[in-house]
C-alpha positions as CSV (number, residue, x, y, z in Angstrom):
1,M,69.6,90.7,95.2
2,F,69.0,89.5,91.7
3,S,66.3,92.1,91.4
4,I,68.9,94.8,92.3
5,L,71.3,93.4,89.7
6,R,68.7,93.4,87.0
7,R,67.6,97.0,87.8
8,F,70.8,98.8,88.5
9,V,73.9,96.9,87.2
10,P,73.2,96.7,83.4
11,P,74.8,100.1,82.7
12,Y,78.0,98.7,84.2
13,R,78.2,95.4,82.3
14,G,81.8,96.0,81.2
15,A,83.0,96.5,84.7
16,M,81.0,93.6,85.9
17,V,82.4,91.2,83.3
18,L,86.0,92.3,84.2
19,N,85.3,91.9,87.9
20,L,83.9,88.4,87.4
21,F,86.9,87.5,85.1
22,F,89.5,88.7,87.6
23,N,87.7,87.0,90.5
24,L,87.7,83.7,88.6
25,L,91.4,84.2,87.8
26,S,92.2,85.0,91.4
27,T,90.4,81.8,92.6
28,L,92.2,79.6,90.1
29,L,95.6,81.1,91.0
30,S,94.9,80.5,94.7
31,L,94.3,76.8,93.8
32,F,97.7,76.7,92.1
33,S,99.4,78.3,95.1
34,F,97.7,75.8,97.4
35,A,98.8,72.9,95.1
36,A,102.4,73.6,96.0
37,I,101.6,72.3,99.5
38,I,101.2,68.7,98.3
39,P,104.8,68.2,96.9
40,V,106.2,70.0,99.9
41,L,104.3,67.7,102.3
42,R,105.4,64.7,100.3
43,I,109.0,65.7,100.6
44,L,108.7,66.5,104.3
45,F,106.9,63.3,105.0
46,G,109.2,61.2,102.8
47,L,106.3,60.1,100.6
48,T,108.1,60.4,97.3
49,T,109.1,57.0,95.9
50,A,111.2,55.9,93.0
51,Q,108.6,53.3,92.0
52,V,106.2,55.9,90.6
53,Q,105.9,55.4,86.8
54,R,105.2,58.2,84.3
55,M,101.8,57.8,82.5
56,D,101.0,58.6,78.9
57,M,98.4,61.4,78.9
58,T,97.1,60.3,75.5
59,Q,96.1,56.9,76.9
60,V,93.8,58.3,79.7
61,S,90.2,59.5,79.4
62,G,87.7,60.9,81.9
63,I,88.3,63.7,84.5
64,Q,89.3,61.3,87.4
65,D,91.9,59.4,85.2
66,T,93.3,62.7,83.8
67,L,93.8,64.2,87.2
68,A,95.4,61.0,88.5
69,A,97.7,60.9,85.5
70,L,98.7,64.6,86.1
71,R,99.3,63.9,89.7
72,T,101.4,60.8,89.0
73,N,103.5,62.7,86.3
74,M,104.0,65.6,88.7
75,Y,105.4,63.1,91.3
76,C,107.7,61.7,88.7
77,L,109.0,65.1,87.8
78,L,109.4,65.9,91.5
79,N,111.5,62.6,92.0
80,D,113.6,63.5,89.0
81,Q,114.3,67.0,90.2
82,I,115.2,65.7,93.7
83,A,117.6,63.2,92.3
84,L,119.1,65.9,90.0
85,R,119.2,69.0,92.2
86,G,118.7,67.8,95.7
87,T,115.8,68.2,98.2
88,G,116.7,71.7,99.4
89,S,116.8,73.1,95.9
90,V,113.4,71.6,95.0
91,L,111.9,73.0,98.2
92,L,113.3,76.5,97.3
93,W,111.7,76.3,93.8
94,L,108.4,75.2,95.2
95,G,108.5,78.1,97.7
96,L,109.2,80.6,94.8
97,F,106.4,79.0,92.9
98,L,104.1,79.6,95.9
99,V,105.2,83.2,96.2
100,L,104.7,83.9,92.5
101,M,101.2,82.3,92.4
102,T,100.2,84.2,95.6
103,G,101.5,87.5,94.1
104,L,99.5,86.9,90.9
105,K,96.5,86.0,93.0
106,C,96.7,89.2,95.0
107,L,97.1,91.3,91.8
108,T,94.1,89.8,90.2
109,A,92.1,90.2,93.5
110,W,93.0,93.9,93.5
111,L,92.0,94.2,89.8
112,A,88.6,92.6,90.6
113,N,88.0,95.1,93.4
114,Y,89.3,97.9,91.1
115,F,86.5,97.2,88.6
116,M,83.9,96.7,91.4
117,V,84.4,100.3,92.7
118,P,82.6,102.1,89.8
119,I,79.7,99.6,90.0
120,R,79.1,100.3,93.7
121,T,79.4,104.0,93.4
122,G,77.5,104.1,90.1
123,V,74.5,102.0,91.5
124,L,74.3,104.2,94.5
125,R,74.4,107.4,92.4
126,D,71.7,106.0,90.2
127,L,69.5,105.1,93.1
128,R,69.8,108.6,94.6
129,Q,69.1,110.2,91.3
130,L,66.0,108.0,90.7
131,L,64.7,108.8,94.1
132,Y,65.3,112.5,93.7
133,N,63.7,112.6,90.2
134,K,60.7,110.7,91.5
135,I,60.2,113.1,94.4
136,L,60.2,116.0,91.9
137,S,57.7,114.2,89.7
138,L,55.2,113.2,92.4
139,P,52.0,115.2,92.5
140,M,51.4,117.8,95.2
141,G,48.8,115.5,96.8
142,Y,51.5,113.0,97.8
143,F,53.2,115.6,100.1
144,T,50.0,116.5,101.9
145,E,49.9,112.9,103.2
146,A,53.6,112.1,103.6
147,R,55.8,113.7,106.4
148,R,58.8,115.6,105.3
149,G,61.0,113.9,107.9
150,D,60.0,110.5,106.5
151,I,60.8,111.5,102.9
152,I,64.2,112.9,104.0
153,S,64.8,109.7,106.0
154,R,64.2,107.6,102.9
155,M,66.6,109.8,100.9
156,T,69.3,109.8,103.5
157,N,69.1,107.0,106.1
158,D,67.6,104.4,103.8
159,V,69.9,105.1,100.9
160,G,72.8,105.1,103.4
161,E,71.6,101.7,104.7
162,V,71.5,100.4,101.1
163,E,75.0,101.6,100.6
164,A,76.3,100.1,103.9
165,S,74.4,96.8,103.6
166,I,73.6,95.9,100.0
167,M,76.4,97.7,98.1
168,S,79.1,96.4,100.5
169,A,77.6,92.9,99.9
170,L,77.8,93.4,96.1
171,D,81.5,92.7,95.8
172,I,81.1,89.7,98.1
173,L,78.4,88.3,95.9
174,F,80.5,88.8,92.8
175,K,83.5,87.1,94.3
176,D,82.6,84.6,97.0
177,P,80.2,82.4,95.0
178,I,82.8,82.0,92.3
179,M,85.4,81.0,94.9
180,I,83.0,78.6,96.7
181,L,81.9,77.0,93.4
182,V,85.5,76.5,92.1
183,Y,86.7,75.2,95.4
184,L,83.8,72.8,95.6
185,L,84.4,71.5,92.1
186,T,88.1,71.0,93.0
187,M,87.1,69.1,96.2
188,L,84.7,66.9,94.1
189,C,87.6,66.1,91.9
190,I,89.9,65.2,94.9
191,S,87.3,63.1,96.7
192,W,83.6,63.0,95.7
193,Q,82.7,60.9,98.8
194,L,84.2,63.4,101.2
195,T,82.6,66.4,99.3
196,L,79.2,64.7,99.2
197,F,79.4,64.2,102.9
198,V,80.2,67.9,103.4
199,L,77.3,69.0,101.2
200,L,74.9,66.9,103.2
201,L,75.9,68.8,106.4
202,M,75.5,72.3,104.7
203,P,71.7,72.7,105.1
204,I,72.1,72.7,108.9
205,A,74.2,75.8,108.7
206,V,71.9,77.4,106.1
207,F,68.9,76.9,108.4
208,F,70.4,78.7,111.3
209,I,71.7,81.6,109.1
210,G,68.3,82.0,107.4
211,R,66.4,82.2,110.8
212,I,68.6,85.1,111.9
213,G,68.3,86.8,108.5
214,R,64.5,86.8,108.5
215,S,64.3,88.4,112.0
216,L,66.9,91.0,110.9
217,K,64.6,92.2,108.0
218,R,61.7,92.7,110.3
219,A,63.7,94.6,112.9
220,S,65.4,96.7,110.2
221,T,62.1,97.9,108.8
222,R,61.0,99.1,112.2
223,G,64.4,100.7,112.8
224,Q,64.2,102.8,109.6
225,E,60.7,103.9,110.5
226,Q,62.0,105.1,113.8
227,N,64.8,106.9,112.1
228,A,62.2,108.7,110.0
229,E,60.3,109.6,113.2
230,I,63.5,111.1,114.7
231,L,64.0,113.2,111.6
232,S,60.4,114.4,111.6
233,A,60.7,115.4,115.3
234,I,63.9,117.4,114.5
235,D,62.3,119.0,111.5
236,E,59.2,120.1,113.5
237,T,61.4,121.4,116.4
238,L,63.5,123.5,114.1
239,L,60.5,124.9,112.3
240,G,58.7,125.7,115.5
241,L,61.6,126.7,117.7
242,R,60.2,130.2,118.4
243,V,56.9,128.7,119.6
244,V,58.6,126.0,121.7
245,K,60.7,128.6,123.5
246,G,57.8,131.0,123.8
247,F,55.6,128.4,125.5
248,N,58.4,127.0,127.7
249,A,57.8,123.6,126.1
250,Q,61.4,122.5,126.0
251,S,61.0,119.8,128.7
252,K,58.0,118.3,127.1
253,L,59.8,118.0,123.7
254,Q,62.9,116.7,125.4
255,A,60.9,113.9,127.1
256,R,59.2,113.0,123.9
257,F,62.5,113.0,122.0
258,L,64.2,110.9,124.7
259,A,61.5,108.3,124.5
260,L,61.8,108.1,120.7
261,I,65.6,107.7,120.7
262,N,65.5,105.2,123.5
263,A,63.0,103.1,121.5
264,T,65.2,103.4,118.4
265,R,68.3,102.4,120.4
266,A,66.5,99.3,121.7
267,T,65.6,98.3,118.1
268,F,69.1,98.8,116.8
269,N,70.5,96.9,119.8
270,R,68.5,93.9,118.6
271,I,69.5,94.4,115.0
272,N,73.2,94.8,115.6
273,R,73.4,91.9,118.1
274,R,71.8,89.6,115.6
275,Y,74.0,91.0,112.8
276,Y,77.2,90.4,114.8
277,L,76.1,86.8,115.5
278,A,76.8,86.0,111.8
279,H,80.6,85.8,112.1
280,P,80.9,83.7,115.3
281,L,78.0,81.5,114.3
282,S,79.5,80.7,110.9
283,E,83.0,80.2,112.4
284,F,81.6,77.8,114.9
285,L,79.7,75.9,112.3
286,G,82.8,75.9,110.1
287,T,84.9,74.5,112.9
288,A,82.4,71.8,113.6
289,L,82.3,70.8,110.0
290,I,86.1,70.6,109.9
291,A,86.1,68.3,113.0
292,I,83.6,66.0,111.3
293,I,85.5,66.1,108.0
294,L,88.7,65.2,109.9
295,W,86.9,62.2,111.4
296,F,85.4,61.1,108.1
297,G,88.6,61.8,106.1
298,G,90.6,59.8,108.6
299,L,88.3,56.8,108.0
300,L,88.8,57.1,104.2
301,I,92.6,57.3,104.5
302,L,92.9,54.5,107.0
303,S,90.5,52.1,105.2
304,D,91.8,49.2,103.2
305,H,90.7,50.8,99.9
306,A,91.9,54.4,100.5
307,T,90.8,56.8,97.8
308,I,92.9,59.7,99.1
309,D,96.4,59.9,100.7
310,A,97.4,62.0,103.7
311,A,99.1,64.8,101.7
312,T,96.1,65.2,99.3
313,F,93.8,65.1,102.3
314,I,95.6,68.0,103.9
315,Y,95.4,69.9,100.6
316,Y,91.6,69.1,100.6
317,L,91.4,70.6,104.2
318,V,93.3,73.7,103.1
319,I,90.8,74.2,100.2
320,F,87.8,73.5,102.5
321,Y,89.2,75.9,105.1
322,S,89.6,78.5,102.3
323,I,85.8,78.1,101.7
324,I,85.0,79.1,105.3
325,N,86.1,82.7,105.0
326,P,84.1,83.4,101.8
327,A,81.2,81.4,103.4
328,K,81.4,83.6,106.5
329,D,81.5,86.7,104.3
330,L,78.6,85.4,102.3
331,S,76.6,84.8,105.5
332,R,77.4,88.3,106.6
333,A,76.4,89.6,103.2
334,A,73.1,87.7,103.5
335,Y,72.5,89.4,106.8
336,G,73.4,92.7,105.3
337,I,71.1,92.2,102.4
338,R,68.3,91.4,104.8
339,K,69.0,94.7,106.7
340,G,69.3,96.6,103.5
341,Q,66.2,95.0,101.9
342,A,64.0,96.7,104.5
343,S,65.4,100.1,103.4
344,L,65.2,99.3,99.7
345,E,61.5,98.4,100.2
346,R,60.9,101.8,101.8
347,I,62.7,103.5,98.9
348,D,60.7,101.4,96.4
349,A,57.5,102.5,98.1
350,V,58.4,106.0,96.9
351,L,59.7,104.9,93.5
352,N,56.6,102.8,92.8
353,T,54.1,105.5,93.9
354,P,51.8,106.1,90.9
355,S,51.3,109.7,89.8
356,N,47.7,110.8,89.2
357,I,49.0,113.6,87.1
358,V,49.2,111.7,83.8
359,E,51.0,113.1,80.8
360,P,49.0,112.8,77.5
361,E,50.2,110.1,75.1
362,H,49.7,112.5,72.1
363,P,50.1,115.9,73.6
364,L,49.1,119.2,72.0
365,H,51.7,122.0,72.2
366,I,51.0,125.4,73.6
367,T,53.3,128.5,73.8
368,Q,52.9,132.1,74.7
369,S,52.1,133.0,71.1
370,T,49.4,130.4,70.8
371,F,47.4,131.5,73.9
372,H,44.7,133.8,72.4
373,N,41.4,133.9,74.2
374,A,40.6,132.8,77.8
375,I,41.1,130.4,80.7
376,T,37.9,128.6,81.6
377,F,37.0,126.6,84.7
378,D,34.2,124.4,83.4
379,H,31.9,122.9,86.1
380,L,35.0,121.9,88.1
381,S,34.7,119.8,91.3
382,F,37.5,118.5,93.4
383,A,38.0,116.6,96.7
384,Y,41.1,115.6,98.6
385,Q,39.1,112.9,100.3
386,P,36.3,111.1,98.6
387,D,33.6,112.0,101.0
388,R,34.4,115.8,101.3
389,E,34.3,118.1,98.3
390,V,36.6,121.2,98.5
391,L,35.4,122.7,95.2
392,S,31.9,122.2,93.9
393,D,30.7,123.0,90.3
394,I,33.0,126.0,89.7
395,C,32.3,127.9,86.5
396,L,34.6,130.8,85.8
397,V,36.1,132.5,82.7
398,I,39.2,134.6,82.8
399,P,39.6,136.5,79.5
400,K,43.2,137.0,78.3
401,G,44.8,140.1,79.7
402,K,42.2,140.4,82.6
403,T,42.7,140.2,86.3
404,V,40.3,137.9,88.3
405,A,40.5,138.0,92.2
406,L,39.4,135.2,94.5
407,V,38.4,136.3,98.0
408,G,36.7,134.5,100.9
409,Q,37.3,133.0,104.3
410,S,40.2,130.6,105.0
411,G,39.3,127.1,103.8
412,S,36.8,128.2,101.2
413,G,38.9,126.6,98.4
414,K,40.7,129.6,96.9
415,T,44.2,128.2,96.8
416,T,42.9,124.8,95.7
417,L,41.3,126.4,92.7
418,T,44.5,128.1,91.7
419,D,46.3,124.8,92.0
420,M,44.1,123.4,89.3
421,L,45.5,125.8,86.7
422,P,49.2,124.5,86.7
423,R,47.9,120.9,87.3
424,F,49.2,120.5,90.7
425,Y,45.9,118.5,91.1
426,D,43.4,117.3,88.6
427,P,39.7,117.7,89.1
428,Q,37.4,114.7,89.8
429,S,34.9,116.2,87.4
430,G,34.8,119.1,85.0
431,A,37.9,120.6,83.4
432,V,40.2,123.6,83.1
433,R,40.5,124.8,79.6
434,I,42.8,127.2,77.8
435,D,41.2,128.5,74.5
436,D,38.6,125.7,74.9
437,V,41.3,122.9,75.1
438,D,41.4,120.8,78.2
439,I,44.8,121.5,79.9
440,R,45.2,117.7,80.4
441,R,45.9,117.5,76.6
442,F,49.1,119.6,77.1
443,T,52.3,118.4,78.7
444,T,52.8,119.8,82.2
445,H,56.1,121.4,81.1
446,D,54.4,123.4,78.3
447,L,51.5,124.3,80.5
448,R,53.6,125.6,83.4
449,A,56.0,127.4,81.0
450,L,53.0,129.8,80.5
451,M,52.8,130.7,84.2
452,G,54.5,132.7,86.8
453,I,53.5,131.8,90.4
454,V,54.1,134.1,93.4
455,C,53.1,132.5,96.7
456,Q,52.4,133.9,100.2
457,E,55.6,132.2,101.4
458,P,58.3,133.0,98.9
459,V,60.5,130.0,98.0
460,L,64.1,130.9,97.7
461,F,67.3,128.8,97.7
462,N,70.6,129.0,99.5
463,D,72.3,130.5,96.5
464,T,73.1,133.9,95.0
465,V,70.6,136.6,94.3
466,F,71.3,136.3,90.6
467,N,70.7,132.5,90.6
468,N,67.5,132.9,92.6
469,I,66.1,135.4,90.1
470,T,67.1,133.3,87.1
471,F,65.8,130.1,88.7
472,G,63.8,128.2,86.1
473,V,65.2,130.2,83.2
474,D,67.7,128.6,80.8
475,T,70.6,131.0,80.9
476,A,72.5,129.0,78.3
477,Q,70.1,130.6,75.8
478,P,70.4,134.3,74.8
479,A,68.6,136.7,77.0
480,P,65.5,138.5,75.7
481,D,65.5,141.9,73.9
482,G,69.2,141.6,73.0
483,L,70.3,142.1,76.6
484,T,72.9,140.1,78.6
485,W,71.4,138.0,81.4
486,Q,73.0,140.3,84.0
487,Q,71.2,143.3,82.4
488,A,67.9,141.3,82.2
489,V,68.1,140.3,85.8
490,E,68.8,143.9,86.9
491,Q,65.9,145.1,84.8
492,A,63.6,142.6,86.4
493,A,64.9,143.6,89.9
494,R,64.2,147.3,89.2
495,I,60.6,146.6,88.1
496,A,60.2,144.5,91.3
497,N,61.6,147.3,93.5
498,A,64.4,145.0,94.5
499,H,67.5,146.6,92.8
500,D,68.3,149.1,95.5
501,F,68.4,146.7,98.4
502,I,70.3,144.1,96.3
503,C,73.0,146.8,95.5
504,A,73.3,147.5,99.2
505,M,74.2,143.9,99.9
506,P,78.0,143.0,100.4
507,E,78.4,141.3,97.0
508,G,75.4,142.7,95.2
509,Y,73.8,140.2,92.8
510,N,76.4,137.6,93.8
511,T,75.5,137.7,97.5
512,V,74.3,134.3,98.9
513,I,71.0,134.9,100.7
514,G,71.1,131.9,103.1
515,D,68.7,129.0,103.7
516,R,65.2,130.0,102.4
517,G,66.5,133.6,102.0
518,S,67.1,133.8,105.8
519,R,69.3,136.9,105.4
520,L,66.5,138.9,103.9
521,S,63.4,140.5,105.3
522,G,59.9,139.2,104.3
523,G,59.4,142.0,101.9
524,Q,62.8,141.6,100.3
525,R,62.2,137.8,99.8
526,Q,58.8,138.5,98.2
527,R,60.3,141.1,95.8
528,L,62.9,138.7,94.7
529,S,60.2,136.1,93.9
530,I,58.4,138.7,92.0
531,A,61.6,139.6,90.1
532,R,61.9,135.9,89.2
533,A,58.4,135.9,87.8
534,I,59.1,139.1,85.9
535,L,62.2,137.7,84.3
536,K,60.3,134.6,83.2
537,N,57.8,137.0,81.5
538,P,54.8,134.6,81.5
539,P,51.5,135.4,79.9
540,I,49.6,134.0,82.9
541,L,50.1,134.9,86.5
542,V,49.0,133.2,89.7
543,L,49.3,135.3,92.8
544,D,48.5,133.5,96.0
545,E,48.2,136.0,98.9
546,A,51.5,137.5,97.8
547,T,51.2,140.5,100.2
548,S,49.3,139.1,103.2
549,A,52.3,138.5,105.4
550,L,54.0,141.9,104.9
551,D,54.1,145.1,106.9
552,S,52.6,148.3,105.4
553,E,55.8,149.6,103.9
554,S,56.8,146.3,102.4
555,E,53.2,145.8,101.1
556,R,53.3,149.1,99.3
557,L,56.6,148.2,97.6
558,V,55.5,144.7,96.7
559,Q,52.1,145.9,95.5
560,E,53.8,148.4,93.2
561,A,56.0,145.6,91.9
562,L,52.9,143.4,91.4
563,E,51.1,146.1,89.4
564,H,54.1,146.3,87.1
565,L,54.0,142.5,86.8
566,M,50.3,142.3,86.1
567,K,50.2,144.7,83.2
568,E,48.8,143.1,80.0
569,R,48.9,139.7,81.7
570,T,46.1,137.2,82.5
571,T,46.1,137.1,86.3
572,L,44.4,135.0,88.9
573,V,44.8,136.5,92.4
574,V,44.0,135.1,95.8
575,A,43.8,137.9,98.3
576,H,42.9,138.3,102.0
577,R,43.7,142.0,102.0
578,L,40.8,143.3,99.9
579,S,42.4,146.7,99.4
580,T,44.9,145.1,97.0
581,I,42.3,143.9,94.6
582,R,39.9,146.8,94.3
583,H,40.8,147.4,90.7
584,A,40.5,143.8,89.6
585,D,38.4,143.2,86.4
586,L,36.3,140.6,88.3
587,I,36.2,139.6,92.0
588,C,34.8,136.2,92.9
589,V,33.7,135.5,96.5
590,M,34.1,131.9,97.5
591,H,32.3,130.1,100.4
592,E,32.6,126.4,101.2
593,G,34.0,125.5,97.8
594,R,31.5,127.5,95.7
595,I,31.5,130.9,94.0
596,V,28.7,132.7,95.8
597,E,29.2,136.2,94.4
598,R,31.0,137.8,91.5
599,G,31.4,141.3,90.1
600,T,33.6,144.4,90.4
601,H,34.4,146.0,93.8
602,E,31.6,148.5,93.5
603,Q,29.0,146.0,92.4
604,L,29.8,143.5,95.1
605,Y,29.9,146.1,97.9
606,A,26.5,147.5,96.8
607,L,25.0,143.9,97.1
608,G,25.4,144.0,100.9
609,G,26.3,140.2,100.9
610,Y,29.4,138.2,101.8
611,Y,31.8,140.7,100.1
612,T,30.4,143.6,102.0
613,K,30.8,141.8,105.3
614,L,34.5,141.0,104.4
615,V,35.2,144.7,103.5
616,D,33.5,146.1,106.6
617,M,35.4,143.7,108.9
618,Q,38.7,144.7,107.4
619,Q,37.8,148.4,107.7
């Protein structure tokens, strides 16, 4: 918990100080309101006597003597007022004093909660933002190992558990320890013997509460993992629903999902049963403590050298009983923290994941105007797993303004090679260079600003056509060539052969295209992603099988758009359909992570090797 306070609470120091101040004030006011009980009891029990003598406060020293003098003088004042105004009037004023103190206590308690609200909501916001930013910054290799459902679970279920468990415990931890500490100090001042006896009994309660808390953490970790498995199962089902229905596999998935949610239910049954044990267990322990205190306090009162009278003992019991509720809340908070700690550790596992894409300490800067000569893959090798190379000793030069195509069988390393250029991965050996400078000396932001990437599966967002085309472009800056952004977007859409179908949509460029562009055809989605690349106007293009999933008509339109896009740009193309790259300046044939052939279409076809076989198979 202190780790959470150190990490997340410092931006809210002001609210935290005010919360602690009003919690302390509320606790002190509650003591004053309880103190009104003593004179009321003394009046009701007839314990006020005329023999009490007023004491000179200047003649006393030490806390015990000062408190005794204050108590004696208060009794003298009470006797004087009873003699002057009558018992009924004094009781009325004591009742009004009790109401006033209680009202002030309630006001300060509300103010303490008022200043706690921005801390709770702020810490939760910061945690979500940290996690989201971390996911955006993690290297692509992380997502090949992690399941999407597990990542989503950490961002939703685990963050929600932190909110429900730890954040709800935060105000308890800011308030209840203050109350318990102040009440204990007051109890010490009233009777140190009785309080010492109470403190000796406390470790027994702490032992039982701690045992349950430790088991809660273990069970909560397993529960959050099972929640992640449920989300993964739902995600896989939604993505593969067409296949599930086509193979009549509904019953198989239903049985698998039922087993998963039954196991999760059993885990959370154990968690919640132990969690709900906190309140009755602490109440039972508190009642047992009060029974023991009644016995021990009775011995002190009835002894020959009584250190406490009956009215003060009842006040002591009221204060001790007032500790029980914050103690119960504190024990519940301890259970909650144990539950939430499991989720926080799963979140921290993401936050503490190191990125193997390291930004340079003293970066060089590169812009469109400073890219002059060529991109070079210099003896580059790469492996996802240490014992299996995906790329082996790749040497390739792409002169500025030229188009180089990569062809070959699936799994030959084409896409992996293109991923090296924007530094989605870093090679184990060798380097990628731009104008003879290792790209690891540039910031990833500057490097990727040079590139437009069009993938086989276009990535679109549930937003308007306009916002999808301008994605990644700062529309707060002036548009290029003196145009407005609307004109620039329309110009890019025309070049991408997308303007006509956009205008035919209900709201034109302001039409929302649905999740992943679900309201568009495959060819329309691809042309929008090409329009996005055209608007960015990058000097380097990476085209990863941009037409392989399209029908003939859509492919023709997309190919025309790509040809417009590739003019005077340095382009690296991955292609399965060899007809689309016949006019490339250089074609490289890849096989098992190596470039085995290179040349123009005519040169390679005349060799009668790998490329010839690929062309003949497609024809």
